[in-house]
C-alpha positions as CSV (number, residue, x, y, z in Angstrom):
1,M,-47.2,-4.9,-99.0
2,Q,-46.0,-1.3,-99.2
3,Q,-48.1,-0.3,-96.2
4,L,-46.5,-3.1,-94.2
5,L,-43.0,-1.9,-95.2
6,D,-43.9,1.7,-94.2
7,Y,-44.8,0.6,-90.6
8,I,-42.5,-2.3,-89.9
9,A,-39.6,-0.3,-88.5
10,I,-41.7,1.7,-86.1
11,L,-43.7,-1.4,-85.1
12,A,-40.4,-3.2,-84.3
13,F,-39.2,-0.2,-82.3
14,V,-42.4,-0.2,-80.2
15,V,-42.4,-4.0,-79.7
16,V,-38.8,-4.2,-78.6
17,Y,-39.2,-1.2,-76.3
18,F,-42.2,-2.6,-74.5
19,I,-40.6,-6.1,-74.2
20,T,-37.2,-4.8,-72.9
21,R,-38.0,-1.3,-71.6
22,D,-34.6,-0.5,-73.2
23,I,-34.9,2.6,-75.4
24,F,-31.3,2.2,-76.7
25,L,-31.9,-1.3,-77.9
26,A,-35.2,-0.2,-79.4
27,T,-33.4,2.7,-81.2
28,G,-30.9,0.2,-82.7
29,V,-33.8,-1.9,-83.9
30,L,-35.4,1.2,-85.4
31,M,-32.2,2.1,-87.3
32,A,-31.9,-1.5,-88.6
33,G,-35.6,-1.6,-89.5
34,V,-35.4,1.7,-91.5
35,T,-32.3,0.4,-93.3
36,L,-34.1,-2.8,-94.2
37,Q,-37.1,-0.8,-95.3
38,V,-34.9,1.3,-97.7
39,G,-33.2,-1.9,-98.9
40,A,-36.5,-3.6,-99.6
41,Y,-37.7,-0.6,-101.7
42,Y,-34.4,-0.8,-103.6
43,L,-34.7,-4.6,-104.2
44,L,-38.4,-4.3,-105.2
45,K,-37.4,-1.4,-107.5
46,K,-40.0,0.9,-105.8
47,P,-39.3,4.6,-105.8
48,I,-38.0,5.9,-102.4
49,G,-40.1,8.9,-101.5
50,N,-38.8,12.1,-99.9
51,E,-40.6,11.2,-96.6
52,L,-38.7,7.9,-96.4
53,K,-35.4,9.6,-97.3
54,V,-35.9,12.2,-94.5
55,T,-37.0,9.4,-92.1
56,F,-34.0,7.3,-92.9
57,W,-31.4,10.0,-92.5
58,A,-33.1,11.4,-89.3
59,S,-33.1,7.9,-87.9
60,M,-29.5,7.2,-88.7
61,G,-28.2,10.6,-87.4
62,L,-30.3,10.9,-84.3
63,G,-30.2,7.2,-83.6
64,T,-26.4,7.3,-83.7
65,L,-26.3,10.2,-81.3
66,T,-28.7,8.5,-79.0
67,L,-26.6,5.3,-78.9
68,L,-23.2,7.1,-78.7
69,L,-24.2,9.6,-76.0
70,R,-26.6,7.3,-74.3
71,D,-29.2,10.1,-74.4
72,E,-32.7,9.3,-75.5
73,T,-33.5,12.9,-76.1
74,F,-32.1,12.7,-79.6
75,I,-34.4,9.8,-80.7
76,Q,-37.4,11.6,-79.1
77,W,-36.7,14.6,-81.3
78,K,-36.8,12.5,-84.5
79,P,-40.5,12.7,-85.2
80,T,-40.4,16.4,-84.7
81,I,-37.4,16.9,-87.0
82,V,-39.0,14.7,-89.7
83,N,-42.4,16.5,-89.5
84,W,-40.8,20.0,-89.4
85,L,-38.6,19.1,-92.4
86,L,-41.6,17.9,-94.3
87,A,-43.4,21.2,-93.5
88,L,-40.3,23.1,-94.6
89,V,-40.1,21.2,-97.9
90,L,-43.7,21.8,-98.7
91,I,-43.6,25.5,-98.1
92,G,-40.1,25.9,-99.6
93,A,-41.0,24.1,-102.8
94,H,-43.9,26.6,-103.2
95,L,-42.0,29.7,-102.3
96,V,-38.7,28.9,-104.1
97,A,-39.6,26.7,-107.0
98,K,-43.3,27.8,-107.4
99,N,-44.3,24.2,-107.2
100,F,-47.0,22.4,-105.2
101,L,-45.5,19.0,-104.1
102,I,-48.9,17.8,-103.1
103,K,-50.1,18.4,-106.6
104,R,-47.2,16.3,-107.9
105,M,-48.2,13.5,-105.6
106,L,-52.0,13.6,-106.0
107,G,-52.4,15.4,-109.3
108,Q,-53.3,12.1,-111.1
109,V,-56.0,11.3,-108.5
110,L,-57.5,14.8,-108.0
111,H,-57.9,17.6,-110.6
112,L,-58.0,20.7,-108.5
113,P,-57.5,24.5,-109.0
114,D,-54.2,26.0,-107.8
115,E,-56.2,27.6,-105.0
116,A,-56.9,24.2,-103.6
117,W,-53.4,23.0,-104.0
118,M,-52.1,26.0,-102.1
119,A,-54.6,25.5,-99.3
120,L,-53.6,21.8,-99.0
121,T,-49.9,22.7,-99.1
122,Y,-50.1,25.2,-96.3
123,G,-52.7,23.1,-94.4
124,W,-50.5,20.0,-94.4
125,A,-47.4,22.1,-93.6
126,T,-49.3,23.4,-90.5
127,A,-50.3,19.8,-89.7
128,F,-46.7,18.6,-89.9
129,F,-45.5,21.5,-87.8
130,S,-48.3,20.9,-85.2
131,A,-47.5,17.1,-85.0
132,G,-43.8,17.9,-84.4
133,A,-44.6,20.4,-81.7
134,L,-47.0,17.9,-80.0
135,N,-44.3,15.3,-80.1
136,L,-42.0,17.5,-78.1
137,W,-44.7,18.3,-75.6
138,V,-45.4,14.6,-75.0
139,A,-41.7,13.8,-74.9
140,Y,-40.9,16.5,-72.2
141,N,-44.0,16.1,-70.1
142,F,-44.8,12.4,-70.0
143,S,-43.0,9.1,-69.3
144,M,-41.0,7.2,-71.9
145,D,-43.8,4.6,-72.1
146,T,-46.3,7.3,-72.9
147,W,-44.1,8.9,-75.6
148,V,-43.4,5.5,-77.3
149,T,-47.2,4.9,-77.4
150,F,-47.8,8.4,-78.7
151,K,-45.1,7.9,-81.4
152,F,-46.8,4.8,-82.7
153,V,-50.5,5.4,-82.0
154,G,-50.8,9.1,-81.5
155,L,-49.0,10.3,-84.6
156,L,-50.8,7.7,-86.7
157,L,-54.2,8.9,-85.5
158,L,-53.1,12.5,-86.1
159,N,-52.3,11.7,-89.7
160,I,-55.8,10.1,-90.1
161,V,-57.4,13.2,-88.5
162,F,-55.4,15.4,-90.9
163,L,-56.6,13.3,-93.9
164,I,-60.2,13.5,-92.8
165,C,-59.9,17.2,-92.4
166,T,-58.4,17.4,-95.9
167,F,-61.4,15.6,-97.5
168,A,-63.8,17.6,-95.4
169,Y,-62.3,20.8,-96.6
170,L,-62.3,19.6,-100.3
171,Y,-66.0,18.5,-99.9
172,A,-67.0,21.8,-98.2
173,K,-65.4,23.7,-101.1
174,G,-67.2,21.6,-103.6
175,W,-64.0,20.2,-105.1
176,L,-64.9,16.5,-104.6
177,T,-66.9,16.2,-107.8
178,E,-66.8,13.9,-110.8
179,E,-65.0,16.6,-112.8
180,N,-62.2,16.6,-110.3
181,M,-61.8,12.8,-110.2
182,P,-59.5,11.0,-112.7
183,D,-61.0,10.2,-116.1
184,P,-59.6,6.9,-117.3
185,K,-60.2,7.9,-121.0
186,R,-58.0,11.0,-120.6
187,P,-54.3,10.6,-121.2
188,V,-52.0,11.1,-118.2
189,A,-50.1,13.7,-120.1
190,D,-53.1,16.1,-120.0
191,E,-52.8,16.2,-116.2
192,T,-49.6,18.2,-116.3
193,Q,-50.5,20.7,-118.9
194,G,-51.0,24.2,-117.6
195,E,-49.1,23.5,-114.4
196,N,-47.9,26.9,-113.6
197,S,-47.5,26.6,-109.9
């Protein structure tokens, strides 16, 4: 159900756009969808992750500017701003707080050395930055139809490619071993000991 919640707003945006060819109506639907998504997480008492928070505020801010100024450029910048903010948060958390956010998210699933968490942090930051840059290239060089399709299909496929690259990297480094997988007999508290990153 959580996966459905994560994609319902963007799916509604795409469907409304291709039915009406009205980017402003689709933007309003996107804003409503993201608001409902956050509300659903709240009602289900699910934690609202940083990515959803960034997406929500970017959708509200840039969506409002799109509707008030009747300029679709603002909503086209949304995926770029979200991706670049995520890249900035990953790098900033490491440089400022000496913390690997990816380790916090995946540390109970994978037990990796700090060298691996650093590589994943900067690798995913690069991936987020690249996705944001690619979004702008599509937005400024192709039709609105192409951009809307890219926003839904292209960015999703990019995330899948980045995920495959992540596992390929971990496999090539020899870090996808039984020792690095979670041990159900080991207490969760052990996972955070020695976290000096």
